[in-house]
C-alpha positions as CSV (number, residue, x, y, z in Angstrom):
1,X,10.5,196.4,62.0
2,X,10.3,192.5,61.0
3,X,9.5,189.9,63.6
4,X,13.1,188.3,62.4
5,X,14.9,191.5,63.6
6,X,12.7,192.1,66.5
7,X,15.2,193.4,69.7
8,X,13.4,190.8,71.2
9,X,14.7,187.8,69.7
10,X,17.9,186.8,71.6
11,X,20.0,185.6,68.2
12,X,18.4,187.6,65.3
13,X,19.9,186.6,61.7
14,X,21.9,188.7,59.9
15,X,22.7,188.5,56.4
16,X,25.7,190.8,56.2
17,X,28.8,189.9,54.5
18,X,32.1,189.0,56.5
19,X,35.1,190.1,55.0
20,X,35.6,186.6,53.2
21,X,32.2,187.0,51.7
22,X,30.1,184.4,53.8
23,X,27.1,185.7,56.0
24,X,27.6,185.9,59.5
25,X,25.3,182.6,60.2
26,X,27.0,180.8,58.0
27,X,27.0,176.9,59.2
28,X,30.3,176.2,58.1
29,X,31.9,178.7,60.3
30,X,29.7,177.6,63.4
31,X,31.0,173.9,62.6
32,X,34.6,175.2,62.6
33,X,34.3,177.0,66.1
34,X,32.7,173.5,67.5
35,X,35.4,171.5,66.2
36,X,38.0,173.6,67.7
37,X,36.4,174.4,71.1
38,X,36.1,170.1,70.9
39,X,39.9,170.0,69.9
40,X,40.7,172.4,72.9
41,X,38.4,170.6,75.3
42,X,40.1,167.3,74.3
43,X,43.7,168.7,74.5
44,X,42.5,170.1,78.0
45,X,41.4,166.6,79.3
46,X,44.5,164.8,78.1
47,X,46.5,167.1,79.7
48,X,45.1,166.6,83.1
49,X,46.2,163.1,83.6
50,X,49.8,163.5,82.4
51,X,49.9,166.4,85.2
52,X,48.5,164.1,88.0
53,X,51.2,161.9,87.5
54,X,53.6,164.3,88.3
55,X,55.9,163.2,91.5
56,X,59.2,163.4,93.4
57,X,61.4,160.9,94.1
58,X,63.8,160.8,96.9
59,X,66.4,158.2,97.4
60,X,69.1,157.4,100.3
61,X,72.2,156.3,98.9
62,X,74.4,155.9,102.0
63,X,73.9,152.2,103.2
64,X,74.0,151.2,107.1
65,X,77.1,150.0,108.2
66,X,78.0,146.2,108.2
67,X,76.1,144.1,110.9
68,X,78.4,143.8,113.8
69,X,79.3,140.2,115.0
70,X,78.6,139.9,118.9
71,X,77.5,136.6,120.8
72,X,74.3,136.3,122.0
73,X,73.9,136.4,125.4
74,X,72.2,133.8,127.8
75,X,68.4,133.9,128.0
76,X,67.0,135.2,131.3
77,X,64.4,132.7,132.0
78,X,62.0,130.6,129.7
79,X,59.6,132.2,127.4
80,X,62.0,134.8,126.7
81,X,62.3,135.5,122.6
82,X,65.4,137.0,121.2
83,X,64.9,140.1,118.9
84,X,67.9,141.1,117.0
85,X,70.0,144.3,116.8
86,X,69.5,146.6,114.0
87,X,70.9,149.7,112.3
88,X,68.3,152.6,112.6
89,X,69.0,156.4,110.9
90,X,68.3,159.3,112.8
91,X,69.5,163.1,113.3
92,X,73.2,162.1,113.3
93,X,73.5,159.2,111.2
94,X,73.1,155.7,111.5
95,X,73.3,153.6,115.2
96,X,73.2,150.5,116.3
97,X,70.3,149.6,118.3
98,X,71.0,146.3,120.3
99,X,69.3,142.9,120.4
100,X,67.3,141.9,123.4
101,X,65.3,139.5,125.1
102,X,61.5,140.0,125.5
103,X,58.7,138.2,126.6
104,X,56.2,137.4,123.7
105,X,52.6,139.6,124.0
106,X,50.8,135.9,124.1
107,X,51.4,132.4,124.0
108,X,52.4,131.2,120.3
109,X,53.7,134.3,118.9
110,X,57.1,134.6,117.3
111,X,59.3,138.2,116.6
112,X,59.3,138.7,113.0
113,X,61.2,142.0,112.4
114,X,58.8,144.6,112.6
115,X,55.8,142.4,114.5
116,X,54.9,139.8,116.3
117,X,53.2,136.7,114.3
């Protein structure tokens, strides 16, 4: 056995002819395989962001009813602020949440729909 063809050599070069007349260790074949692998890797990496942008949109296209016209009741005492009514959506559709007089949690705060500020 020659040192190049030792069974302990992980990759011993073979100079056998392939079906198209090239040797098995042809550098052009290795370059082609590396190019194909690089192209496949690039395609895979470009496909990941496209898949991560997939999303589902849900839209409710039924608008709430018109705001009712009503007279605001008198304030029960000084320091109370009026929070207006609004339409809320529940299991059975829209329902009216009436306005009410409330005390501010701290002096100087005003009610902005959704929070005190």
